[in-house]
N, CA and C atoms as an extended XYZ file, in Angstrom:
552
Properties=species:S:1:pos:R:3:atomname:S:1:resname:S:1:resid:I:1 pbc="F F F"
N        98.151       87.349      120.961 N   MET     1
C        98.948       88.551      120.748 CA  MET     1
C        99.442       88.589      119.295 C   MET     1
N        99.264       89.748      118.687 N   LEU     2
C        99.753       89.922      117.320 CA  LEU     2
C       101.261       90.152      117.330 C   LEU     2
N       101.941       89.585      116.333 N   THR     3
C       103.369       89.825      116.156 CA  THR     3
C       103.595       90.234      114.699 C   THR     3
N       104.838       90.483      114.338 N   MET     4
C       105.151       90.856      112.958 CA  MET     4
C       104.784       89.733      111.982 C   MET     4
N       104.728       88.495      112.467 N   ASN     5
C       104.323       87.369      111.606 CA  ASN     5
C       102.872       87.493      111.147 C   ASN     5
N       102.057       88.264      111.894 N   ASP     6
C       100.648       88.462      111.529 CA  ASP     6
C       100.467       89.584      110.509 C   ASP     6
N       101.514       90.397      110.318 N   VAL     7
C       101.431       91.560      109.424 CA  VAL     7
C       101.781       91.135      108.000 C   VAL     7
N       100.818       91.322      107.069 N   VAL     8
C       101.086       90.985      105.670 CA  VAL     8
C       101.974       92.055      105.045 C   VAL     8
N       102.741       91.642      104.058 N   LYS     9
C       103.709       92.541      103.427 CA  LYS     9
C       103.226       93.025      102.062 C   LYS     9
N       103.833       94.135      101.604 N   GLU    10
C       103.463       94.693      100.303 CA  GLU    10
C       103.523       93.597       99.247 C   GLU    10
N       102.582       93.667       98.319 N   GLY    11
C       102.460       92.626       97.305 CA  GLY    11
C       101.308       91.683       97.636 C   GLY    11
N       100.927       91.623       98.937 N   HIS    12
C        99.781       90.792       99.317 CA  HIS    12
C        98.513       91.465       98.773 C   HIS    12
N        97.635       90.684       98.098 N   PRO    13
C        96.457       91.301       97.461 CA  PRO    13
C        95.516       92.038       98.412 C   PRO    13
N        95.427       91.633       99.677 N   VAL    14
C        94.498       92.284      100.608 CA  VAL    14
C        94.840       93.764      100.794 C   VAL    14
N        96.119       94.116      100.605 N   LEU    15
C        96.532       95.508      100.796 CA  LEU    15
C        96.043       96.423       99.674 C   LEU    15
N        95.545       95.853       98.595 N   ARG    16
C        95.035       96.654       97.477 CA  ARG    16
C        93.514       96.569       97.351 C   ARG    16
N        92.859       95.907       98.316 N   GLU    17
C        91.397       95.802       98.289 CA  GLU    17
C        90.762       96.972       99.030 C   GLU    17
N        89.519       97.276       98.649 N   LYS    18
C        88.722       98.216       99.431 CA  LYS    18
C        88.063       97.378      100.531 C   LYS    18
N        88.405       97.678      101.779 N   ALA    19
C        87.905       96.890      102.911 CA  ALA    19
C        86.401       97.090      103.094 C   ALA    19
N        85.755       96.081      103.661 N   LEU    20
C        84.308       96.096      103.871 CA  LEU    20
C        83.938       96.863      105.137 C   LEU    20
N        82.783       97.535      105.076 N   GLU    21
C        82.234       98.198      106.265 CA  GLU    21
C        81.995       97.147      107.345 C   GLU    21
N        82.158       97.549      108.601 N   VAL    22
C        81.836       96.682      109.723 CA  VAL    22
C        80.380       96.958      110.089 C   VAL    22
N        79.575       95.895      110.107 N   LYS    23
C        78.171       96.058      110.507 CA  LYS    23
C        78.121       96.357      111.992 C   LYS    23
N        77.427       97.444      112.336 N   LEU    24
C        77.347       97.836      113.744 CA  LEU    24
C        76.051       97.325      114.365 C   LEU    24
N        76.054       96.883      115.622 N   PRO    25
C        77.238       96.790      116.464 CA  PRO    25
C        78.190       95.696      115.963 C   PRO    25
N        79.496       95.887      116.187 N   PRO    26
C        80.471       94.898      115.721 CA  PRO    26
C        80.329       93.577      116.474 C   PRO    26
N        80.771       92.517      115.836 N   SER    27
C        80.725       91.197      116.480 CA  SER    27
C        81.806       91.121      117.560 C   SER    27
N        81.677       90.121      118.421 N   THR    28
C        82.679       89.887      119.463 CA  THR    28
C        84.038       89.662      118.819 C   THR    28
N        84.063       88.934      117.707 N   GLU    29
C        85.314       88.650      116.998 CA  GLU    29
C        85.945       89.942      116.473 C   GLU    29
N        85.118       90.848      115.925 N   GLU    30
C        85.635       92.125      115.408 CA  GLU    30
C        86.187       92.990      116.539 C   GLU    30
N        85.480       93.021      117.671 N   ILE    31
C        85.952       93.788      118.827 CA  ILE    31
C        87.283       93.208      119.317 C   ILE    31
N        87.363       91.883      119.371 N   ASP    32
C        88.583       91.203      119.814 CA  ASP    32
C        89.754       91.526      118.876 C   ASP    32
N        89.495       91.521      117.567 N   THR    33
C        90.537       91.840      116.584 CA  THR    33
C        91.034       93.267      116.781 C   THR    33
N        90.108       94.207      116.968 N   LEU    34
C        90.502       95.608      117.148 CA  LEU    34
C        91.301       95.780      118.443 C   LEU    34
N        90.897       95.085      119.503 N   LYS    35
C        91.659       95.145      120.759 CA  LYS    35
C        93.069       94.616      120.546 C   LYS    35
N        93.209       93.532      119.788 N   LYS    36
C        94.541       92.970      119.515 CA  LYS    36
C        95.393       93.960      118.721 C   LYS    36
N        94.754       94.677      117.780 N   MET    37
C        95.477       95.690      117.006 CA  MET    37
C        95.973       96.814      117.920 C   MET    37
N        95.116       97.252      118.854 N   MET    38
C        95.490       98.310      119.792 CA  MET    38
C        96.624       97.823      120.702 C   MET    38
N        96.515       96.574      121.163 N   ASP    39
C        97.567       96.001      122.019 CA  ASP    39
C        98.884       95.893      121.260 C   ASP    39
N        98.806       95.528      119.978 N   PHE    40
C       100.025       95.425      119.162 CA  PHE    40
C       100.785       96.752      119.176 C   PHE    40
N       100.065       97.875      118.990 N   LEU    41
C       100.725       99.178      118.971 CA  LEU    41
C       101.372       99.482      120.314 C   LEU    41
N       100.638       99.222      121.409 N   LYS    42
C       101.208       99.443      122.753 CA  LYS    42
C       102.459       98.587      122.928 C   LYS    42
N       102.367       97.301      122.581 N   ASN    43
C       103.511       96.398      122.721 CA  ASN    43
C       104.688       96.849      121.868 C   ASN    43
N       104.390       97.297      120.642 N   SER    44
C       105.462       97.689      119.717 CA  SER    44
C       106.179       98.951      120.191 C   SER    44
N       105.503       99.743      121.036 N   GLN    45
C       106.108      100.979      121.553 CA  GLN    45
C       106.705      100.791      122.953 C   GLN    45
N       106.616       99.585      123.488 N   THR    46
C       107.207       99.265      124.790 CA  THR    46
C       108.514       98.521      124.521 C   THR    46
N       109.670       99.186      124.716 N   PRO    47
C       110.950       98.612      124.280 CA  PRO    47
C       111.205       97.153      124.697 C   PRO    47
N       110.915       96.806      125.962 N   GLU    48
C       111.198       95.437      126.414 CA  GLU    48
C       110.359       94.415      125.646 C   GLU    48
N       109.078       94.712      125.464 N   ILE    49
C       108.169       93.783      124.759 CA  ILE    49
C       108.539       93.736      123.276 C   ILE    49
N       108.794       94.912      122.695 N   ALA    50
C       109.146       94.985      121.272 CA  ALA    50
C       110.399       94.160      120.999 C   ALA    50
N       111.380       94.268      121.890 N   GLU    51
C       112.622       93.520      121.696 CA  GLU    51
C       112.385       92.020      121.857 C   GLU    51
N       111.639       91.649      122.893 N   LYS    52
C       111.385       90.233      123.172 CA  LYS    52
C       110.689       89.541      121.997 C   LYS    52
N       109.718       90.239      121.391 N   TYR    53
C       108.923       89.627      120.312 CA  TYR    53
C       109.323       90.121      118.924 C   TYR    53
N       110.411       90.896      118.845 N   ASP    54
C       110.919       91.403      117.573 CA  ASP    54
C       109.853       92.201      116.811 C   ASP    54
N       109.240       93.163      117.512 N   LEU    55
C       108.188       93.999      116.921 CA  LEU    55
C       108.785       95.308      116.423 C   LEU    55
N       108.386       95.705      115.215 N   ARG    56
C       108.760       97.042      114.736 CA  ARG    56
C       107.818       98.042      115.382 C   ARG    56
N       108.332       99.164      115.878 N   PRO    57
C       107.437      100.143      116.497 CA  PRO    57
C       106.452      100.711      115.475 C   PRO    57
N       105.203      100.749      115.862 N   GLY    58
C       104.159      101.281      114.977 CA  GLY    58
C       103.301      102.296      115.695 C   GLY    58
N       102.811      103.281      114.946 N   VAL    59
C       101.898      104.285      115.509 CA  VAL    59
C       100.479      104.071      114.995 C   VAL    59
N       100.331      103.176      114.017 N   GLY    60
C        99.006      102.877      113.486 CA  GLY    60
C        99.029      101.541      112.769 C   GLY    60
N        97.861      100.904      112.735 N   ILE    61
C        97.723       99.656      111.983 CA  ILE    61
C        96.271       99.548      111.524 C   ILE    61
N        96.094       99.061      110.315 N   ALA    62
C        94.756       98.871      109.750 CA  ALA    62
C        94.508       97.373      109.609 C   ALA    62
N        93.243       96.961      109.748 N   ALA    63
C        92.891       95.538      109.692 CA  ALA    63
C        93.424       94.826      108.435 C   ALA    63
N        93.385       95.460      107.247 N   PRO    64
C        93.940       94.757      106.081 CA  PRO    64
C        95.401       94.336      106.267 C   PRO    64
N        96.126       95.055      107.104 N   GLN    65
C        97.530       94.712      107.337 CA  GLN    65
C        97.701       93.403      108.099 C   GLN    65
N        96.623       92.936      108.739 N   ILE    66
C        96.671       91.621      109.390 CA  ILE    66
C        95.734       90.655      108.646 C   ILE    66
N        95.553       90.946      107.352 N   ASN    67
C        94.768       90.091      106.448 CA  ASN    67
C        93.297       89.995      106.835 C   ASN    67
N        92.748       91.099      107.358 N   VAL    68
C        91.321       91.193      107.669 CA  VAL    68
C        90.795       92.368      106.852 C   VAL    68
N        90.033       92.079      105.803 N   SER    69
C        89.579       93.135      104.903 CA  SER    69
C        88.303       93.806      105.429 C   SER    69
N        88.462       94.479      106.579 N   LYS    70
C        87.353       95.200      107.216 CA  LYS    70
C        87.838       96.584      107.601 C   LYS    70
N        86.881       97.526      107.688 N   ARG    71
C        87.212       98.930      107.952 CA  ARG    71
C        87.427       99.149      109.452 C   ARG    71
N        88.647       98.791      109.894 N   MET    72
C        89.024       98.934      111.294 CA  MET    72
C        90.472       99.424      111.348 C   MET    72
N        90.721      100.424      112.209 N   ILE    73
C        92.086      100.912      112.393 CA  ILE    73
C        92.361      101.104      113.879 C   ILE    73
N        93.650      101.045      114.228 N   ALA    74
C        94.102      101.409      115.569 CA  ALA    74
C        95.220      102.431      115.403 C   ALA    74
N        95.203      103.437      116.277 N   VAL    75
C        96.223      104.492      116.252 CA  VAL    75
C        96.687      104.741      117.683 C   VAL    75
N        97.993      104.839      117.852 N   LEU    76
C        98.589      105.228      119.128 CA  LEU    76
C        99.744      106.165      118.787 C   LEU    76
N        99.430      107.463      118.782 N   ALA    77
C       100.403      108.464      118.321 CA  ALA    77
C       100.308      109.700      119.206 C   ALA    77
N       101.405      110.421      119.248 N   GLU    78
C       101.494      111.617      120.073 CA  GLU    78
C       101.669      112.844      119.184 C   GLU    78
N       101.012      113.944      119.558 N   ASP    79
C       101.212      115.162      118.775 CA  ASP    79
C       102.404      115.946      119.323 C   ASP    79
N       102.711      117.076      118.713 N   SER    80
C       103.903      117.849      119.079 CA  SER    80
C       103.814      118.408      120.502 C   SER    80
N       102.614      118.451      121.076 N   LYS    81
C       102.449      118.974      122.439 CA  LYS    81
C       102.405      117.856      123.481 C   LYS    81
N       102.587      116.601      123.011 N   GLY    82
C       102.590      115.488      123.960 CA  GLY    82
C       101.229      114.860      124.211 C   GLY    82
N       100.193      115.336      123.507 N   LYS    83
C        98.869      114.730      123.659 CA  LYS    83
C        98.862      113.384      122.926 C   LYS    83
N        98.377      112.352      123.614 N   VAL    84
C        98.359      111.005      123.051 CA  VAL    84
C        96.990      110.715      122.432 C   VAL    84
N        97.031      110.193      121.214 N   TYR    85
C        95.819      109.774      120.512 CA  TYR    85
C        95.831      108.250      120.495 C   TYR    85
N        94.959      107.650      121.294 N   ASP    86
C        94.898      106.201      121.450 CA  ASP    86
C        93.481      105.776      121.067 C   ASP    86
N        93.320      105.314      119.817 N   PHE    87
C        91.985      104.997      119.318 CA  PHE    87
C        91.965      103.699      118.541 C   PHE    87
N        90.900      102.956      118.734 N   GLY    88
C        90.544      101.850      117.864 CA  GLY    88
C        89.208      102.240      117.266 C   GLY    88
N        89.103      102.279      115.951 N   LEU    89
C        87.866      102.746      115.312 CA  LEU    89
C        87.340      101.755      114.279 C   LEU    89
N        86.030      101.621      114.282 N   PHE    90
C        85.316      100.896      113.235 CA  PHE    90
C        84.791      101.924      112.243 C   PHE    90
N        84.914      101.616      110.965 N   ASN    91
C        84.377      102.449      109.877 CA  ASN    91
C        84.814      103.912      109.953 C   ASN    91
N        86.114      104.169      110.170 N   PRO    92
C        86.556      105.565      110.213 CA  PRO    92
C        86.484      106.183      108.818 C   PRO    92
N        86.131      107.459      108.783 N   ARG    93
C        86.089      108.153      107.495 CA  ARG    93
C        86.442      109.616      107.708 C   ARG    93
N        87.080      110.176      106.714 N   ILE    94
C        87.421      111.598      106.752 CA  ILE    94
C        86.201      112.344      106.232 C   ILE    94
N        85.623      113.185      107.078 N   VAL    95
C        84.399      113.896      106.682 CA  VAL    95
C        84.681      115.318      106.223 C   VAL    95
N        85.848      115.854      106.604 N   SER    96
C        86.257      117.158      106.072 CA  SER    96
C        87.769      117.281      106.200 C   SER    96
N        88.334      118.154      105.365 N   HIS    97
C        89.783      118.351      105.388 CA  HIS    97
C        90.113      119.756      104.911 C   HIS    97
N        91.317      120.184      105.276 N   SER    98
C        91.794      121.505      104.882 CA  SER    98
C        92.252      121.481      103.428 C   SER    98
N        92.395      122.684      102.872 N   VAL    99
C        93.003      122.831      101.550 CA  VAL    99
C        94.515      122.692      101.730 C   VAL    99
N        95.022      123.254      102.835 N   GLU   100
C        96.458      123.188      103.106 CA  GLU   100
C        96.896      121.735      103.261 C   GLU   100
N        98.142      121.506      102.878 N   LYS   101
C        98.722      120.163      102.988 CA  LYS   101
C        99.806      120.158      104.059 C   LYS   101
N       100.223      118.946      104.413 N   SER   102
C       101.393      118.777      105.270 CA  SER   102
C       102.091      117.502      104.820 C   SER   102
N       103.297      117.306      105.312 N   TYR   103
C       104.033      116.085      104.981 CA  TYR   103
C       105.070      115.859      106.068 C   TYR   103
N       105.430      114.608      106.276 N   LEU   104
C       106.476      114.275      107.237 CA  LEU   104
C       107.835      114.526      106.593 C   LEU   104
N       108.661      115.326      107.242 N   GLN   105
C       109.996      115.627      106.713 CA  GLN   105
C       110.826      114.364      106.531 C   GLN   105
N       110.623      113.398      107.423 N   SER   106
C       111.398      112.158      107.374 CA  SER   106
C       110.798      111.134      106.416 C   SER   106
N       109.660      111.474      105.798 N   GLY   107
C       108.952      110.514      104.957 CA  GLY   107
C       108.149      109.570      105.826 C   GLY   107
N       107.360      108.713      105.211 N   GLU   108
C       106.526      107.776      105.952 CA  GLU   108
C       107.076      106.367      105.830 C   GLU   108
N       106.719      105.562      106.804 N   GLY   109
C       107.055      104.144      106.784 CA  GLY   109
C       105.776      103.365      107.015 C   GLY   109
N       105.876      102.047      106.956 N   CYS   110
C       104.689      101.217      107.080 CA  CYS   110
C       105.100       99.847      107.591 C   CYS   110
N       104.323       99.291      108.508 N   LEU   111
C       104.616       97.956      109.036 CA  LEU   111
C       104.581       96.886      107.946 C   LEU   111
N       103.847       97.157      106.867 N   SER   112
C       103.744       96.195      105.764 CA  SER   112
C       104.823       96.376      104.706 C   SER   112
N       105.678       97.379      104.895 N   VAL   113
C       106.726       97.669      103.907 CA  VAL   113
C       108.085       97.549      104.594 C   VAL   113
N       108.860       96.546      104.186 N   ASP   114
C       110.149       96.273      104.823 CA  ASP   114
C       111.323       96.963      104.150 C   ASP   114
N       111.054       98.090      103.511 N   ARG   115
C       112.141       98.811      102.844 CA  ARG   115
C       111.888      100.303      103.027 C   ARG   115
N       112.935      101.061      102.935 N   ALA   116
C       112.780      102.512      103.007 CA  ALA   116
C       112.283      102.988      101.647 C   ALA   116
N       111.267      103.848      101.655 N   VAL   117
C       110.770      104.438      100.413 CA  VAL   117
C       110.938      105.948      100.562 C   VAL   117
N       112.010      106.506       99.985 N   PRO   118
C       112.267      107.930      100.155 CA  PRO   118
C       111.267      108.791       99.385 C   PRO   118
N       110.923      109.908      100.010 N   GLY   119
C       110.037      110.859       99.344 CA  GLY   119
C       109.022      111.443      100.306 C   GLY   119
N       108.442      112.567       99.885 N   TYR   120
C       107.419      113.235      100.689 CA  TYR   120
C       106.044      112.739      100.284 C   TYR   120
N       105.214      112.495      101.303 N   VAL   121
C       103.847      112.023      101.086 CA  VAL   121
C       102.899      113.179      101.423 C   VAL   121
N       102.299      113.810      100.392 N   PRO   122
C       101.393      114.918      100.695 CA  PRO   122
C       100.128      114.428      101.401 C   PRO   122
N        99.771      115.104      102.482 N   ARG   123
C        98.564      114.797      103.270 CA  ARG   123
C        97.842      116.102      103.544 C   ARG   123
N        96.579      115.993      103.971 N   TYR   124
C        95.865      117.196      104.397 CA  TYR   124
C        96.430      117.642      105.747 C   TYR   124
N        96.571      118.951      105.931 N   ALA   125
C        97.116      119.490      107.187 CA  ALA   125
C        96.141      119.279      108.344 C   ALA   125
N        94.847      119.396      108.066 N   ARG   126
C        93.818      119.221      109.108 CA  ARG   126
C        92.691      118.357      108.549 C   ARG   126
N        92.226      117.447      109.377 N   ILE   127
C        91.115      116.583      108.979 CA  ILE   127
C        90.146      116.407      110.140 C   ILE   127
N        88.929      116.043      109.803 N   THR   128
C        87.953      115.608      110.795 CA  THR   128
C        87.591      114.177      110.444 C   THR   128
N        87.756      113.298      111.426 N   VAL   129
C        87.477      111.873      111.240 CA  VAL   129
C        86.292      111.485      112.102 C   VAL   129
N        85.365      110.742      111.502 N   LYS   130
C        84.249      110.164      112.267 CA  LYS   130
C        84.376      108.658      112.208 C   LYS   130
N        83.968      108.013      113.283 N   GLY   131
C        83.997      106.562      113.339 CA  GLY   131
C        83.335      106.105      114.625 C   GLY   131
N        83.379      104.816      114.878 N   THR   132
C        82.794      104.243      116.088 CA  THR   132
C        83.910      103.588      116.884 C   THR   132
N        84.007      103.954      118.173 N   ASP   133
C        85.092      103.386      118.976 CA  ASP   133
C        84.725      101.988      119.482 C   ASP   133
N        85.643      101.387      120.196 N   ILE   134
C        85.502       99.999      120.626 CA  ILE   134
C        84.342       99.804      121.603 C   ILE   134
N        83.931      100.894      122.291 N   GLU   135
C        82.787      100.822      123.211 CA  GLU   135
C        81.461      101.094      122.493 C   GLU   135
N        81.532      101.373      121.191 N   GLY   136
C        80.304      101.620      120.436 CA  GLY   136
C        79.897      103.082      120.369 C   GLY   136
N        80.753      103.972      120.846 N   ASN   137
C        80.454      105.412      120.808 CA  ASN   137
C        80.852      106.007      119.460 C   ASN   137
N        80.013      106.921      118.975 N   GLU   138
C        80.344      107.681      117.766 CA  GLU   138
C        81.429      108.687      118.155 C   GLU   138
N        82.517      108.712      117.386 N   VAL   139
C        83.649      109.587      117.692 CA  VAL   139
C        83.805      110.595      116.555 C   VAL   139
N        84.105      111.835      116.919 N   ASN   140
C        84.331      112.902      115.960 CA  ASN   140
C        85.651      113.569      116.345 C   ASN   140
N        86.707      113.319      115.569 N   LEU   141
C        88.039      113.813      115.918 CA  LEU   141
C        88.495      114.889      114.949 C   LEU   141
N        88.934      116.018      115.522 N   ARG   142
C        89.547      117.073      114.707 CA  ARG   142
C        91.047      116.935      114.904 C   ARG   142
N        91.759      116.681      113.810 N   LEU   143
C        93.177      116.342      113.901 CA  LEU   143
C        94.035      117.263      113.052 C   LEU   143
N        95.261      117.473      113.521 N   ARG   144
C        96.259      118.238      112.761 CA  ARG   144
C        97.613      117.651      113.072 C   ARG   144
N        98.631      118.046      112.307 N   GLY   145
C        99.988      117.593      112.586 CA  GLY   145
C       100.159      116.092      112.402 C   GLY   145
N       101.042      115.520      113.230 N   PHE   146
C       101.388      114.108      113.092 CA  PHE   146
C       100.175      113.168      113.205 C   PHE   146
N        99.282      113.348      114.209 N   PRO   147
C        98.118      112.443      114.280 CA  PRO   147
C        97.262      112.482      113.010 C   PRO   147
N        97.118      113.645      112.393 N   ALA   148
C        96.332      113.732      111.150 CA  ALA   148
C        96.975      112.888      110.055 C   ALA   148
N        98.296      112.906      109.991 N   ILE   149
C        99.013      112.106      108.988 CA  ILE   149
C        98.804      110.616      109.251 C   ILE   149
N        98.913      110.215      110.523 N   VAL   150
C        98.754      108.797      110.879 CA  VAL   150
C        97.350      108.305      110.503 C   VAL   150
N        96.334      109.069      110.850 N   PHE   151
C        94.961      108.653      110.527 CA  PHE   151
C        94.764      108.545      109.014 C   PHE   151
N        95.312      109.495      108.253 N   GLN   152
C        95.174      109.427      106.790 CA  GLN   152
C        95.878      108.196      106.230 C   GLN   152
N        97.048      107.874      106.763 N   HIS   153
C        97.806      106.698      106.321 CA  HIS   153
C        96.982      105.428      106.561 C   HIS   153
N        96.388      105.318      107.758 N   GLU   154
C        95.623      104.101      108.091 CA  GLU   154
C        94.320      104.015      107.299 C   GLU   154
N        93.635      105.133      107.134 N   ILE   155
C        92.377      105.128      106.356 CA  ILE   155
C        92.679      104.784      104.901 C   ILE   155
N        93.825      105.240      104.378 N   ASP   156
C        94.246      104.840      103.029 CA  ASP   156
C        94.287      103.319      102.898 C   ASP   156
N        94.816      102.640      103.927 N   HIS   157
C        94.887      101.167      103.883 CA  HIS   157
C        93.503      100.550      103.673 C   HIS   157
N        92.480      101.183      104.196 N   LEU   158
C        91.116      100.647      104.068 CA  LEU   158
C        90.598      100.778      102.637 C   LEU   158
N        91.270      101.623      101.862 N   ASN   159
C        90.877      101.851      100.470 CA  ASN   159
C        91.882      101.263       99.482 C   ASN   159
N        92.778      100.419       99.987 N   GLY   160
C        93.748       99.760       99.113 CA  GLY   160
C        94.863      100.663       98.618 C   GLY   160
N        95.119      101.755       99.358 N   VAL   161
C        96.133      102.726       98.949 CA  VAL   161
C        97.342      102.620       99.874 C   VAL   161
N        98.525      102.554       99.282 N   MET   162
C        99.770      102.524      100.045 CA  MET   162
C       100.354      103.935      100.085 C   MET   162
N       101.108      104.250      101.134 N   PHE   163
C       101.633      105.609      101.287 CA  PHE   163
C       102.462      106.043      100.088 C   PHE   163
N       103.219      105.115       99.507 N   TYR   164
C       104.113      105.510       98.404 CA  TYR   164
C       103.357      105.802       97.112 C   TYR   164
N       102.072      105.460       97.058 N   ASP   165
C       101.255      105.834       95.889 CA  ASP   165
C       101.153      107.358       95.758 C   ASP   165
N       101.324      108.074       96.884 N   HIS   166
C       101.198      109.539       96.898 CA  HIS   166
C       102.503      110.257       96.549 C   HIS   166
N       103.619      109.549       96.580 N   ILE   167
C       104.917      110.188       96.342 CA  ILE   167
C       105.072      110.512       94.853 C   ILE   167
N       105.523      111.731       94.571 N   ASP   168
C       105.746      112.154       93.191 CA  ASP   168
C       106.796      111.241       92.554 C   ASP   168
N       106.424      110.584       91.466 N   LYS   169
C       107.310      109.601       90.817 CA  LYS   169
C       108.534      110.266       90.173 C   LYS   169
N       108.355      111.463       89.658 N   VAL   170
C       109.439      112.168       88.974 CA  VAL   170
C       110.379      112.833       89.986 C   VAL   170
N       109.796      113.493       90.985 N   ASP   171
C       110.587      114.207       91.987 CA  ASP   171
C       110.070      113.844       93.382 C   ASP   171
N       110.572      112.735       93.961 N   PRO   172
C       110.059      112.255       95.252 CA  PRO   172
C       110.136      113.280       96.386 C   PRO   172
N       111.099      114.197       96.299 N   PHE   173
C       111.235      115.186       97.369 CA  PHE   173
C       110.674      116.551       96.983 C   PHE   173
N       109.772      116.548       96.025 N   LYS   174
C       109.078      117.777       95.643 CA  LYS   174
C       108.175      118.175       96.817 C   LYS   174
N       108.363      119.392       97.289 N   VAL   175
C       107.559      119.870       98.418 CA  VAL   175
C       106.138      120.125       97.922 C   VAL   175
N       105.144      119.480       98.538 N   PRO   176
C       103.762      119.695       98.100 CA  PRO   176
C       103.378      121.173       98.192 C   PRO   176
N       102.617      121.625       97.203 N   GLU   177
C       102.171      123.018       97.163 CA  GLU   177
C       101.341      123.342       98.403 C   GLU   177
N       101.484      124.568       98.930 N   ASN   178
C       100.665      125.041      100.037 CA  ASN   178
C       100.763      124.067      101.223 C   ASN   178
N       102.017      123.718      101.612 N   SER   179
C       102.165      122.696      102.639 CA  SER   179
C       103.098      123.110      103.779 C   SER   179
N       102.981      122.405      104.890 N   THR   180
C       103.819      122.583      106.062 CA  THR   180
C       104.553      121.287      106.338 C   THR   180
N       105.847      121.392      106.623 N   ALA   181
C       106.635      120.206      106.984 CA  ALA   181
C       106.370      119.865      108.452 C   ALA   181
N       106.179      118.593      108.722 N   ILE   182
C       105.973      118.113      110.093 CA  ILE   182
C       107.210      117.326      110.483 C   ILE   182
N       107.880      117.777      111.545 N   GLY   183
C       109.063      117.059      112.039 CA  GLY   183
C       108.636      115.852      112.851 C   GLY   183
N       109.489      114.876      112.947 N   ARG   184
C       109.142      113.688      113.733 CA  ARG   184
C       110.401      113.091      114.280 C   ARG   184
């Protein structure tokens, strides 16, 4: 079981690397790692387990965050209508996106960042993500709102990008042009 002790913190070099593609079909070890990442999110969102193991609640985690420089992410997030997005993906990539932007009104956080970083993080309002799920199926997801933000945050990790890299350095609360605020 993964715990917060397995999560590397900002400043660790793996968080700035471009993660390697996973050769498909994935190895048993890669599948096991992705399952552990998915379980971590479920555990972190289950109050009794989170409290027992001192887990910070997470809606997404990327393999580099557990010191595995491979293109793997897990997401467990709900949209504004209550639809749950529960995915573990190998080699996820954004294949198309809107011109319109969105941002979380509350700002973004990260399991690898133990401090509050105030500011708006501009993201695409709508994206299409392709990847391979844990069963080996090709997945094509059309996302908007909060899930779209979560997927972009995790895919950024695969490219060595941290959420705060997107925040305007001069005016952190500058509302991105042509954007919609997403409440959370």
